[in-house]
C-alpha positions as CSV (number, residue, x, y, z in Angstrom):
1,M,-0.9,-9.4,1.9
2,R,-3.1,-6.9,0.0
3,L,-3.0,-3.3,1.1
4,N,-5.7,-0.8,-0.1
5,L,-4.4,2.6,1.0
6,S,-6.1,5.9,0.8
7,V,-4.1,9.0,1.6
8,Q,-6.0,12.2,2.2
9,Y,-4.6,15.7,2.5
10,A,-7.0,18.0,4.4
11,C,-4.3,20.6,4.9
12,A,-1.4,22.1,2.9
13,R,-0.1,19.1,0.9
14,D,3.3,20.6,0.5
15,G,4.0,20.1,4.2
16,C,3.0,16.4,4.2
17,P,4.8,13.2,3.2
18,A,4.2,11.8,-0.3
19,R,1.7,8.9,-0.8
20,D,4.5,6.5,-1.8
21,D,6.3,7.1,1.5
22,V,3.2,6.7,3.5
23,K,2.5,3.4,1.7
24,R,6.0,2.1,2.5
25,W,5.7,3.0,6.2
26,V,2.2,1.4,6.6
27,R,3.2,-1.7,4.7
28,A,6.4,-2.1,6.9
29,A,4.3,-1.9,10.1
30,L,1.6,-4.5,9.0
31,D,1.9,-8.0,10.3
32,A,1.9,-9.8,6.9
33,D,1.7,-13.2,8.6
34,A,-1.6,-12.4,10.4
35,I,-3.2,-10.0,7.9
36,A,-4.4,-11.1,4.5
37,R,-5.9,-7.7,3.6
38,A,-5.6,-4.2,5.0
39,D,-7.8,-1.2,4.1
40,V,-6.2,1.8,5.7
41,T,-6.9,5.5,5.3
42,V,-4.3,8.0,6.3
43,R,-5.6,11.6,6.6
44,F,-3.3,14.6,7.1
45,V,-5.2,17.4,8.9
46,D,-4.7,20.9,10.2
47,A,-4.7,21.8,13.9
48,A,-8.4,22.6,14.1
49,E,-9.5,19.3,12.7
50,G,-6.9,17.5,14.8
51,Q,-8.1,19.2,18.0
52,A,-11.8,18.6,17.1
53,L,-11.2,14.8,16.6
54,N,-9.0,14.4,19.7
55,H,-11.7,16.2,21.8
56,A,-14.6,14.2,20.3
57,Y,-13.0,10.8,20.6
58,R,-10.5,11.1,23.5
59,G,-11.9,14.0,25.5
60,R,-8.6,15.9,25.2
61,D,-9.0,19.4,23.9
62,Y,-5.8,19.8,21.9
63,A,-4.4,18.6,18.6
64,T,-2.3,15.5,19.0
65,N,0.2,14.0,16.6
66,V,-1.6,10.8,15.5
67,L,-5.0,9.3,16.1
68,S,-5.8,5.7,15.3
69,F,-9.3,4.4,14.5
70,P,-9.4,0.6,14.1
71,Y,-12.7,-0.8,12.8
72,E,-11.8,-4.4,12.1
73,Q,-8.8,-6.5,13.2
74,G,-7.7,-10.0,12.5
75,G,-7.3,-11.5,9.0
76,Q,-8.7,-8.3,7.6
77,L,-7.6,-5.0,9.0
78,V,-9.7,-1.9,8.5
79,G,-8.8,1.4,10.1
80,D,-8.0,5.1,9.8
81,L,-5.0,7.1,10.9
82,V,-5.3,10.9,11.4
83,V,-2.0,12.8,11.4
84,C,-2.0,16.4,12.5
85,Q,0.5,18.0,10.1
86,P,1.3,21.1,12.2
87,V,2.1,18.9,15.3
88,L,4.2,16.5,13.2
89,T,6.2,19.5,11.8
90,R,6.6,21.2,15.1
91,E,7.7,18.0,17.0
92,A,10.2,17.1,14.3
93,A,11.8,20.6,14.6
94,E,11.7,20.6,18.5
95,Q,13.2,17.1,18.7
96,G,15.8,17.7,16.1
97,K,14.5,14.9,14.0
98,A,14.3,14.7,10.2
99,F,10.8,15.4,9.1
100,A,10.5,12.1,7.2
101,D,11.9,10.1,10.1
102,H,9.3,11.5,12.5
103,A,6.5,11.1,10.0
104,A,7.6,7.4,9.5
105,H,7.5,6.9,13.2
106,L,4.0,8.4,13.7
107,I,2.7,6.3,10.8
108,V,4.3,3.1,12.1
109,H,3.1,3.9,15.6
110,G,-0.5,4.5,14.4
111,T,-0.5,1.4,12.2
112,L,0.6,-0.7,15.2
113,H,-2.4,0.7,17.2
114,L,-4.7,-0.3,14.3
115,Q,-3.5,-3.9,14.9
116,G,-4.2,-3.8,18.6
117,W,-0.9,-2.7,20.0
118,D,-1.2,-0.5,23.1
119,H,1.2,1.5,25.2
120,E,-1.1,3.0,27.7
121,T,-2.3,0.0,29.7
122,S,1.0,-1.2,31.2
123,D,4.7,-0.5,31.1
124,A,5.3,-4.0,29.7
125,D,2.9,-3.2,26.8
126,A,4.7,0.1,26.2
127,E,8.1,-1.5,26.1
128,A,6.9,-4.2,23.7
129,M,5.4,-1.6,21.4
130,E,8.5,0.5,21.5
131,A,10.7,-2.5,20.7
132,E,8.5,-3.3,17.7
133,E,8.6,0.3,16.5
134,R,12.4,0.3,16.8
135,L,12.6,-2.9,14.7
136,I,10.3,-1.7,12.0
137,L,12.0,1.7,11.8
138,K,15.4,0.2,11.7
139,G,14.3,-1.8,8.6
140,L,13.2,1.5,7.1
141,G,16.6,3.1,7.8
142,V,15.2,5.4,10.6
143,A,17.2,5.9,13.7
144,D,15.8,4.8,17.1
145,P,13.2,7.5,18.0
146,Y,13.4,6.6,21.7
147,S,17.1,7.4,22.1
148,D,18.0,10.6,24.0
149,D,14.8,10.4,26.1
150,Y,12.7,10.9,23.0
151,S,9.0,10.2,23.7
152,I,6.0,9.8,21.4
153,Q,3.7,11.4,23.9
154,S,0.9,13.6,22.6
155,T,1.7,17.2,22.6
156,E,-0.5,20.3,22.4
157,V,-0.7,22.9,19.6
């Protein structure tokens, strides 16, 4: 599988994961058996941009942790992920998670959304997506993010 990855830093870069880490997390979450080529942009943003995008595309007037914008699915995947750096940092601290582990989880979660995974339509879909996340994250050496009642629900800034 070929991955064309663009990582953009529209906020303080020193508080964001490195491109090599983002690439590793995206690649781990891609279904290499189904996708021949993936063009993915990951953009780290501040709270103002995160809130504006969440409001414009989801009608929710707060910055959320990750937004996924799939443009093409199937043999070729094209899509954007937007990660709100202040929400990522705050959630990691509040949940007692290592920053890199929480960042990996959000990138994996968003990448699964780009491929059509959904956790909002049914409990069965949510359970299946969480199981897939656990499997991918375990392969990356990241502990189960859903243990101790951890939830990837969107949170406000």
